[in-house]
N, C-alpha and C positions, 0 to 999 in steps of 0.2 A: 442431522444437520452435521458439511463436512468439520472437518480441525480447521479449514480454509476459512471458513465463513465466520462460523463462530467467531476465532481470533479475528475478524475484521469488526467484527459486531461488538467487539468489548474495546479495539482500539477506537470506536467511532464515540463511544460512550468517554471512554476518557479524553478524547480529542475536546470533549463541551467541557471539561472540569477550567477553571480562571489561574488554577496557580499552574500551569504548563501554557498558558497560552504566548510565555516567552519565549518559552522554548517552539513552537508550533512556528513562532511567528521565522523564527533563523534556522526552520527549517525548509518553509516556504520560499524564504525569500533566495534561498540557494537553491530552488527548484525552479524560479523562475529568470534567476539567473542565465543557471543550466542552461534554461528550454531555450533561451531568447539568443545563446551563444550558439548552436548549431542551429535552429528555425526559425531564426530572427525576431524581432520585437513587436509586430503586426499578429497582432492575437488569431483575426481571422483567420490569414493563411499559415497559421502556427497550434495549428493544433495541441500540444500537450505546453507549450505554454498560454493557450485559452483555459486550459482545466488547470492547470496552476493560478491564476487569477483568478479561477471560480473558486476555487477554494482556498485563498487566501482571503476573499471577501467576503466568506463564511463566516471565517472565523476576526473579522470585522478588523483585517489588515488597515490603518489608512491608506492611501490615495499616494499617498506626495514617498512612499515605503515601495509598493509596486512599482512606481515608477521607475525608483533608484537603482530597485534589484532590472531591468526590462535595460536599463541602461550602461546599465555592469557587462551586464550580459551580452549585448550590440559594441559592445566596447567607448562608448561617447562618454562613461566615468572606468576611471581608474578606481576597478575590484581588485586586483589582485586575483591571480592564477587559482582559480578551480579547475579538480580532477574528477572523472565520474568516472567509479570505479566497482566490480561488483565482488565478493567474494564469499564463498563456500566450503561446505563442512559437515561434518555431524556433533547432532547435539546428542543429550542423552539418550536411552534407549532407539541407537540408529537413527533416530530423527534427518532428515536429510534438512539443511537450513538453506537458504541463497540471503548475503547480507549484499542493498544495495546502499555505496555513502559518494556521496560530495565533499572532498576535502579539500583545502591548501595545506595539509602537509600525507603527503603519504605514508612516509616513516613511522608518527606520528600514531597514526591512525589502523595501519595496517598490525601497528604493535596492541594496541589497545584489543581492536577487533579480536587476535589470536588471542588476548590475554582472558576474555570474555568467553572466552570459547573452551579454553585450556579450564578456569575454574570454577564451571559451573558442569563440571564433568560431559562434555564435546572437544571437538579438536576443529581446525582448521584446514580445509584441504586447499586442490591445486586446483585452479583452472580447470573446468570441466567438468569433475567430478562426483557434484551432482542436482546442474543443471540442465540433465536428457531426463529428467523426472518428471520436468512442469514441460507445461506449455504456454505462452504466451498467448492469454486470452483477454477479452474486456470484459468488468464482470462490476455488474450495478444489484445492490440489494434495496427489498424496498420490504417495508415496513408489513404486512398481510392486510392491515386492516387501512392503508390509504388504499386500495386498488380491489376489482374485480378481478377474481382471476382470471380466467376467461378472454374478458376485455384486454386482459394487463397483455396475456400470452399470447393474442392477437394480433395486438399492434405491436410487440417485440420483437415477435417474428418475419409480417409482414413490413418493418424496419428494419429486418435482415440478420436478426438475431440468431442464432444456431444453437437454444436450448436453452429450457426454464425448466426449473424443477419450485416448489413447492417446499417445505422442511413446519407448514404448520402456521412457523409465527416470521415467516421473509419470506418470499422471491428472489429466488436468483438467480437476473438472467447474464448469460455468456452468448462473449460475441469471436468477432475475429478482432483481430486489432484496428483492420482498414474497416469495421463497421460498429465499431463504440460508441464515434461522433453520431454517425445519422440515427440508431435505434437512441442513445443516451437526449439528443434534441425532440425527439419523434416525443417519449416520455415528458420533458419542461413544457412541448404545446398545449402537452395535455392536461398540464401541472401536476403532475404523479413527483411525489417528493421521493428522492431514494436517501438513506442510509449511507451507504457508501459506492464509489463509480470510479473504475480506475483501469488502468490498463495493469494485469496484472500478470503472478506465473502462478499458475494455475499446476496442481500437482494432479501424475494421473495415475500414482497411486495413494492407499493413506496409510501411518504406522498405527494402531488402538493400543491410547497411552491410558494407562490406570496409575494409582498409586502415590508412590515415593518419585516414580518417574516422570505421573503425568506433569506432579507438583517443577520436579525438575527443568521440562522443560519450556512453560512457563514463567517458568522463573529467570532464563536465558531469552527469551525473548522480550519479556519484559527489559532487559536490561540490556539487549541492543538499543530497541523501539527509544530506549533514553539517552542513546549517546546521542551526542548533537550533532555526527558526521553523516549516523543512520538516514535515509533518506523511506527506506521500505526494508520491509524480511517476511520473507516468504519459509512457509514448512507443509513438510508432509502429514503435520498427524492426527490424530481424533478420538476426541475425549469427551465422554459423558457428562450429560449439562449437571450431573450432583459430583463430579470428581472437578469444573470448570470450574465451579463457583469456591468447590475447598482449595482448588488453587489462586484464587486470584481474591482470597477475603483477605 
């Protein structure tokens, strides 16, 4: 399994922990607000907003919270200025890392993200320094016990998927950003539950990590994920299952 999918599986499990629900609500509210600002407040005509609302509902966010976030995004309610920014840099072992944030204070956030990089064996670079190593794609993960491989693969490809992979525990479906919604909708119509589904930055190549370097990278990823302004973190590492279990225990 790729480092990308393993990390996404970890994040999915952590998102279910109630102690982090408040922090997750904050991230979803920001995502809904930004999505509504750039694409309008109607989820039927705004795929990004539709996805954000679906994710928020999956975490049992109250409908009133979702409505207020949309209204802040469309300007119907005063919600302060939010900026969407992407930072890039390197972690331990030369791992390429992309960090997407939504913030109401650019200066504070850039300082804190730079500090996380430097304090944990990495360094923040200039815009574009690592993004060329990634491609934006739709990315869907399904537990292998939830569907038959051949049927799922045929369904995904007919709906517009570009690639389908089986690692034994999960199925991974890759699409163009444009075909992400049609593929996801086809899965939902068949009642197939997803572990993770998002427009993601997929690494073209990966760096194999082990030992202390692996532990340091996972720690940095966790700290980035826990930052209130961080919406997404992408990296190009690959770690064996036993190394990953040790690093996240």
